[in-house]
N, C-alpha and C positions, 0 to 999 in steps of 0.2 A: 771402574766406577770411582769417581773422586771421593776422597775422604771428607766427611762433613760431621762436625761435632754439633749435635742438637741438644735440646732440653734434656736434663737428667732426671726429670720427675716422672718418668714412665712407670715407676714402681707404684705410684698412686692407683694405678689401674689393676694391679695384681691382686687376685683373690687371696693369695698366700700372705701378702703384706697386710691386707685388711684383717684377715683372720688372726694373724699373729698379734695385732693390736688388741683384738677382742680377748685373746688368751692372756696378754700382758695385764690388761685391766682386771680381768677375772682373777688372776693370780694375786695381784696386789690386794684386792678385796678379800680373797680367801685368807691370805697371810695376816692381814690386819685383824681379822675376826677369830681365827682359829689357832694361831701361833702365839704363845705366851711364855712367861718366865718358867712355867712348869715343864712344857714340852720343847721349848727352845730357849733355854736360859741365857745363852750368849747372843741370841739373835742371828746366829750364823746361817741357820736354815732359811730364815726370812730373807736374808740378803742373797743367798745363793739362788733361791727360787725366783725372786723378783728379777735379779740380774740375768738369769737364764731366759726368762720370758722376754725381757727387754732386748736381749742379744739377738733374738730371732728376727724381729722387725728391723732392727738396726742393720744387721748383716744382709738382709734382703734388699734394703734400700741402698746400702753401699755397693753391693754386688751389681745391682741393676744400673747404678750410676757409672760403674766402671765398664759396662758392656761395650761401649764404643771404642775404648782404648785398651782393654785387656779382657778378652773372652776367658782366658785362663783364670784371672782374678775373680771374674764374675762367678764361674763355676765353683771355685774354692770357697768363696763367701756364702754362696747358696748352700753349700755342703756344711759350712759352719753353722748356719741357721738351722739346718736339719738336725745336726748333732746336738745343739743346745736344747732343742725341743725334746730330743730323746732323753737328755739329762733331766729336764723338767718333768717329763713323763715318769721317769724313775723315782723322782722325789714324791710325786703324787701316789705312785704305787706303794712306796714305803709307808706313807701316811695311811693309806687305806688298809695296809696290813696291820699297822699298829692299832688302828681303831676298828678293825674287823669290818671294813666296808666292802662288801662283796661286789665285784664288777657286774655290770648289767649283762644279762644274756642277750643274744642277738634278737630274740623274739620279745624282749621287753618293750613296752609301749614307748617309754621315753627314748630308748635307743632308736627305735624305728622313726619316731617323729624328728629327732635331731638329724638322722641320716638323710631324711627327705627335705629338711629345711635348708634351702640354698641361699647363698648370698645374692642380693640384688646387684644388678649391674650399675656402676657409677655413671652419673650424668653430670659431668663437670662443665662449668662455664668458664668465663675469663678469670674469675677469682678462684683459682684452683686450690689454693691453700685452705680457704674457708670451706669450699665445697667438699674437699677431701675430709676435713674434720667432721662436717655434718654427715657425710656418708658413713664414716666409721662409727659415729655415735648411733646413727639409725640402725646399722647392722648389729651393733652391740646390744641395743635394746631388744632386738628380735630374739636374741639368745638369752637375755637376762632372766626370764622365768626359770631357767635351769641353772645357769652359771651363778646366779645370785639367790638361789633358793635357800630357804631356811632349813630345808632338809639336807643335812650334811652329805648323805649318800648321793642325792641327786646332784648336788653341787660338784662333788669330787668326780663322779662318773661323767658328768657332762663336760667338764673341763678336759678330762682325759680323752674323751671322744673327739673333741675339737682339736686337741694336740695331735692325735693319730691322723685325723683328716688332713691337717696342715703338713705333717711329715710326708704324707702321700703326695700332696700337691708339690712339695719341694723336690721329691724324687722324680716326678714327672718333669719338673722344670729343668733339673740337671740333665736328664736324658735329652730333652729338647735342645738345651744349650750345647751339649756335646755334638748332637747331630748338625746343628747350625755351624759349629766350628769346623766340622769335617767338610762341609760343603762350601763355606765362604771364607774360612780362615779367620784370622783376628787382625788386630790393629797393626802388628808388625808386618804381616803379609801385605796388608793394604799399603803401608808405607813403602815397602819394596816395589810394589806394582806402580805406585805413583812415581817413584824415582826412576824406574826403568822407562815408563811412558814419557817422562820429561826428557830423559837422556835420548830416547829414540827420536823424539820430535826435534831436539837440538841437532842430532846427527843428520837428520834429513835436511834440515836447513843449511847445514855445513857441507852438503854434498857427499855424505857417507855412502859407501857401497851397500848393496843388499846382500843378505846371506845367500851363499850358493846352495844351501840345503833347503831352506824353507821360504826364502824371499823376504824375510822381515828386515827392517833397518838394522844396521850393525852399529855397535858402540865402540869407541876407542878405549881400550883397556891397557893396563900396565901389569907386566909379570912381577909378582911380589917376592918370589922365592927362587932359589936355584941359581945356576950359572948364568941364566939369561935375565936375572932380576933387573928391573928398570927398563927393559925393552917393551915397546908398545906393539899391539896387534889389534885387529878388528875382531870383536866377538859378537855373536848373535844376541840381539835383545831378548830372544826367547829362551836363553840359557836359564836353567839346566835342561829344559825339555829338548832344546836343539843345541848341539855342541859346535855348530858351524863357526869357522874362523877364516880370516884372510890376513895376509901380511900387509903391514902398513907401507 
């Protein structure tokens, strides 16, 4: 399959990217309201929590953008996004311990409502930048009764629940990315296939012989090492699956 570099804005359609923005904005709002000179005198916790929240959406976007040229980088950055959300979750856990905010039980009404509240599917038109902004805002407003609640317990627990949900989304994404890589390879493998296909076509045009083992076109190759270095031979274009050779 020919290599083709397409649009890199596919992450706009990812639920994990949308949810990470909701978490980011909820974290900013939380820090502005509840972190102060008494419990965060140097402002370091504020910076760490906001940057961890921002890092999630940023790494999802960057990883998705690298999908076409480096599947390995995509997986690594998706995992960084997952790890930074784990860090943010730990900060909210520490805050809840400090202020004795008990986590919701699984049968708590708020827990059940948030668990069932799903993100709406995006419906983007030609102006994808504006449509994505409107979509994120609309989804943010759906969760705002909890993430912007005046009840500190509701606010903290709802944000923690959304973080856990997004971590789960990212774990599923990484598993899918790994499965895709196993079946289709990555950009490097694609480049190698493109090069072999071009060489095979060129060899056919030049009257190259066919492989005695599998019948595929052969490619003129040069021995690079040993006592025969510099000598040429015909090698099968299907190598390494087929080791067929011929003398030139």
